[in-house]
C-alpha positions as CSV (number, residue, x, y, z in Angstrom):
1,X,-22.3,-75.8,23.5
2,X,-23.2,-73.9,26.5
3,X,-24.6,-70.4,26.8
4,X,-21.2,-68.8,27.4
5,X,-19.7,-70.4,24.3
6,X,-22.6,-69.3,22.2
7,X,-22.3,-65.7,23.4
8,X,-18.5,-65.7,22.7
9,X,-19.1,-67.1,19.2
10,X,-21.8,-64.5,18.5
11,X,-19.5,-61.7,19.7
12,X,-16.6,-63.0,17.5
13,X,-18.9,-63.2,14.4
14,X,-20.1,-59.6,15.0
15,X,-16.6,-58.3,15.3
16,X,-15.4,-60.2,12.2
17,X,-18.3,-58.8,10.2
18,X,-17.2,-55.3,11.2
19,X,-13.6,-56.0,10.4
20,X,-14.6,-56.7,6.8
21,X,-15.7,-53.1,6.3
22,X,-12.6,-51.1,5.9
23,X,-12.7,-47.9,8.0
24,X,-9.8,-45.6,7.1
25,X,-7.5,-44.5,9.8
26,X,-7.6,-40.8,10.8
27,X,-4.4,-40.1,8.8
28,X,-6.0,-41.6,5.6
29,X,-9.0,-39.4,5.9
30,X,-7.0,-36.2,5.7
31,X,-6.6,-34.5,2.3
32,X,-3.2,-34.0,0.8
33,X,-3.5,-30.2,0.9
34,X,-5.1,-28.4,3.8
35,X,-8.1,-26.1,3.1
36,X,-7.2,-22.5,2.4
37,X,-6.8,-20.3,5.4
38,X,-9.5,-17.8,6.1
39,X,-8.4,-14.2,5.7
40,X,-9.8,-11.8,8.2
41,X,-11.6,-9.0,6.4
42,X,-12.7,-5.6,7.6
43,X,-15.3,-3.3,6.3
44,X,-12.9,-0.3,6.5
45,X,-11.8,1.3,3.3
46,X,-8.1,1.4,2.6
47,X,-6.3,4.4,4.0
48,X,-5.6,7.2,1.4
49,X,-1.9,6.9,2.0
50,X,-1.9,3.2,1.0
51,X,-4.0,3.8,-2.2
52,X,-2.7,7.1,-3.3
53,X,0.1,6.9,-5.9
54,X,3.4,8.6,-4.9
55,X,3.5,12.3,-6.0
56,X,6.3,13.1,-8.4
57,X,8.0,16.4,-9.2
58,X,6.7,16.1,-12.8
59,X,3.1,15.9,-11.4
60,X,3.4,19.5,-10.2
61,X,4.2,21.0,-13.6
62,X,1.2,23.1,-14.8
63,X,-0.3,23.5,-11.3
64,X,-1.3,27.0,-10.1
65,X,0.1,28.6,-7.0
66,X,-3.2,27.7,-5.1
67,X,-3.0,24.1,-6.2
68,X,0.7,23.9,-5.2
69,X,-0.1,25.3,-1.8
70,X,-3.0,22.9,-1.3
71,X,-0.7,20.0,-2.2
72,X,2.5,20.8,-0.4
73,X,1.8,23.7,2.0
74,X,2.5,27.4,2.1
75,X,5.8,28.5,0.6
76,X,8.6,29.9,2.7
77,X,9.4,32.6,0.1
78,X,7.6,34.0,-2.9
79,X,9.6,36.3,-5.2
80,X,8.4,38.0,-8.3
81,X,10.7,37.9,-11.3
82,X,9.3,40.0,-14.1
83,X,6.1,38.2,-15.2
84,X,7.2,35.1,-13.4
85,X,7.4,34.0,-9.8
86,X,9.8,31.9,-7.7
87,X,8.2,29.9,-4.9
88,X,10.5,28.3,-2.3
89,X,9.3,25.5,-0.1
90,X,11.6,24.1,2.7
91,X,11.6,21.2,5.1
92,X,14.3,19.6,7.2
93,X,15.4,17.3,4.4
94,X,15.4,19.5,1.3
95,X,14.2,22.6,-0.6
96,X,11.9,22.9,-3.6
97,X,12.3,25.8,-6.0
98,X,9.2,26.2,-8.1
99,X,9.3,28.6,-11.1
100,X,5.8,29.8,-12.3
101,X,5.1,31.8,-15.4
102,X,1.9,33.0,-16.9
103,X,-0.2,30.6,-19.1
104,X,-3.3,32.5,-20.1
105,X,-4.6,34.5,-17.1
106,X,-2.8,32.5,-14.4
107,X,0.7,31.6,-13.4
108,X,1.5,27.9,-13.5
109,X,4.5,25.9,-12.5
110,X,6.8,25.5,-15.5
111,X,10.1,24.3,-13.8
112,X,10.9,22.7,-10.5
113,X,14.2,22.0,-8.8
114,X,14.9,20.0,-5.6
115,X,18.0,20.7,-3.6
116,X,19.8,19.7,-0.4
117,X,22.6,21.6,1.2
118,X,25.0,19.5,-1.0
119,X,23.3,20.6,-4.3
120,X,20.6,19.7,-6.7
121,X,18.9,16.3,-6.6
122,X,17.0,14.7,-9.5
123,X,14.9,11.6,-10.3
124,X,13.8,9.4,-7.4
125,X,15.7,11.5,-4.9
126,X,13.7,14.6,-5.9
127,X,10.4,12.7,-5.8
128,X,11.3,11.5,-2.2
129,X,12.0,15.1,-1.3
130,X,8.6,16.1,-2.6
131,X,6.9,13.3,-0.7
132,X,8.1,14.9,2.6
133,X,6.0,17.9,1.7
134,X,2.9,16.2,0.3
135,X,-0.3,16.4,2.4
136,X,-2.8,13.6,2.6
């Protein structure tokens, strides 16, 4: 056997030895499920609007005039009615009528009505009306 034949034989033996060790194909190395995607995070706190619960009409019952004004703004009209007071708040969508009567030394909201030009609104519609007034 000549040198060239010996070299070819050695190369074939080396290759056959490598062929015995099974190397998985790239497709076999992948897992069945991809790793979870990374979520971008920020160090900013959530905005108050996204974390604050929606204000409801019932949440205003028992509030003083100052608390009402701080929450929904200055009233368009304040009218005394005996010991009580009617406070009217308006925006482009609706009108709130807040009736306040004395509880101890201070007047507090005891009844609230929400209206549109078509008439009184209640429930979720009234709460939506209020959300148009609420300040952040």
